[in-house]
C-alpha positions as CSV (number, residue, x, y, z in Angstrom):
1,M,95.3,105.8,50.8
2,K,93.1,102.8,50.8
3,V,95.7,100.7,53.0
4,V,95.7,103.5,55.5
5,K,92.1,103.4,55.9
6,I,92.0,99.8,56.3
7,I,95.0,99.9,59.0
8,A,92.9,102.8,60.8
9,V,89.8,100.8,60.8
10,Q,91.6,97.8,62.2
11,F,93.3,99.9,64.9
12,V,89.9,101.1,65.9
13,L,88.4,97.7,66.0
14,L,91.4,96.4,68.2
15,V,91.1,99.1,70.7
16,V,87.2,98.8,71.0
17,G,87.7,95.1,71.3
18,L,90.3,95.7,74.0
19,I,88.1,97.9,75.9
20,G,85.2,95.5,75.4
21,I,87.1,92.7,76.9
22,E,88.4,94.6,79.8
23,L,85.1,95.8,80.6
24,A,83.6,92.4,80.4
25,L,86.3,91.0,82.6
26,A,85.9,93.9,85.1
27,Y,81.9,92.9,85.3
28,F,82.2,89.2,85.3
29,L,85.6,88.5,87.4
30,P,86.2,91.8,89.5
31,L,89.4,92.2,91.5
32,P,89.1,92.6,95.2
33,V,88.9,96.4,96.2
34,H,92.5,97.6,96.8
35,G,93.7,94.0,96.5
36,G,92.1,93.1,100.0
37,M,92.5,94.5,103.3
38,F,95.0,94.8,106.0
39,V,94.1,93.7,109.6
40,D,95.8,93.8,112.9
41,A,95.9,90.9,115.4
42,K,92.6,92.0,116.7
43,G,91.1,91.8,113.3
44,A,90.5,95.5,113.2
45,I,91.2,96.8,109.5
46,V,94.3,99.2,109.4
47,P,95.2,101.6,106.8
48,M,98.7,100.5,105.3
49,T,99.6,103.9,103.9
50,D,100.4,107.3,105.3
51,N,100.0,108.7,101.8
52,E,100.0,107.7,98.3
53,F,103.8,107.1,98.4
54,T,104.7,105.6,101.6
55,L,103.7,102.8,104.0
56,R,103.0,103.5,107.7
57,P,106.1,102.6,109.9
58,N,106.1,99.8,112.5
59,L,103.1,97.9,111.3
60,D,102.5,94.1,111.8
61,V,99.4,93.2,109.8
62,T,97.8,90.4,108.0
63,H,97.1,91.1,104.3
64,V,93.5,89.3,103.7
65,S,92.0,88.7,100.2
66,A,89.9,86.2,98.8
67,E,93.1,84.2,97.4
68,F,95.7,84.6,100.2
69,S,96.2,85.8,104.0
70,K,99.8,86.7,104.6
71,R,101.7,88.6,107.4
72,I,103.3,92.0,106.5
73,R,105.7,93.9,108.9
74,T,107.2,97.4,108.0
75,N,110.1,98.9,109.7
76,A,110.7,102.4,111.5
77,L,111.0,104.1,107.9
78,G,107.9,102.5,106.4
79,Y,109.9,99.7,104.3
80,R,108.7,96.1,104.3
81,R,110.8,94.5,107.1
82,V,112.9,91.4,106.1
83,G,114.6,89.4,108.3
84,D,115.8,91.0,111.8
85,G,116.9,94.3,110.1
86,G,120.1,94.3,111.6
87,G,123.1,95.8,109.9
88,A,123.4,98.2,107.0
89,A,121.7,97.5,103.7
90,E,124.2,95.9,101.1
91,V,121.7,95.8,98.1
92,L,118.7,98.1,97.0
93,F,115.6,96.6,95.5
94,L,113.5,98.9,93.3
95,G,110.3,97.5,91.7
96,D,106.8,97.2,91.7
97,S,104.2,94.9,93.5
98,F,106.3,91.7,92.6
99,T,109.2,93.2,94.3
100,F,107.2,94.2,97.2
101,G,105.5,90.7,97.4
102,H,102.2,91.5,96.8
103,G,100.2,88.5,98.2
104,V,103.2,86.9,100.1
105,A,104.4,86.8,103.6
106,D,107.7,88.6,104.4
107,E,109.9,85.5,104.3
108,E,108.6,84.4,101.0
109,T,109.4,87.9,99.0
110,F,111.9,87.9,96.2
111,V,114.0,90.2,98.3
112,A,113.9,87.8,101.3
113,I,114.8,84.8,99.4
114,V,117.8,86.7,97.4
115,C,119.0,88.0,100.9
116,T,118.9,84.6,102.4
117,R,121.0,83.1,99.7
């Protein structure tokens, strides 16, 4: 029983410590709001999404944050446009912001690199 109490106390200390670290990082090193903003060619801020699940179709915007400024384009379906968009899709990529290419230009995404090779 004593070992279980020690493990429980250590677990609580670990969780409290991780929460403390997270709060300290959020305070001293905050991330930019929503990873930056999206602006059109005229510099006006453009909403990137239609809803919480899909991107707006036929966009040509620049994703601007403190760390980068990269061009992002979407096709008629709201997917990130890679290349000229001609021909049928041969490969489907599922993933997160790394697959989407958060912070990189269209031609620098993982998908674009795989498709060109």
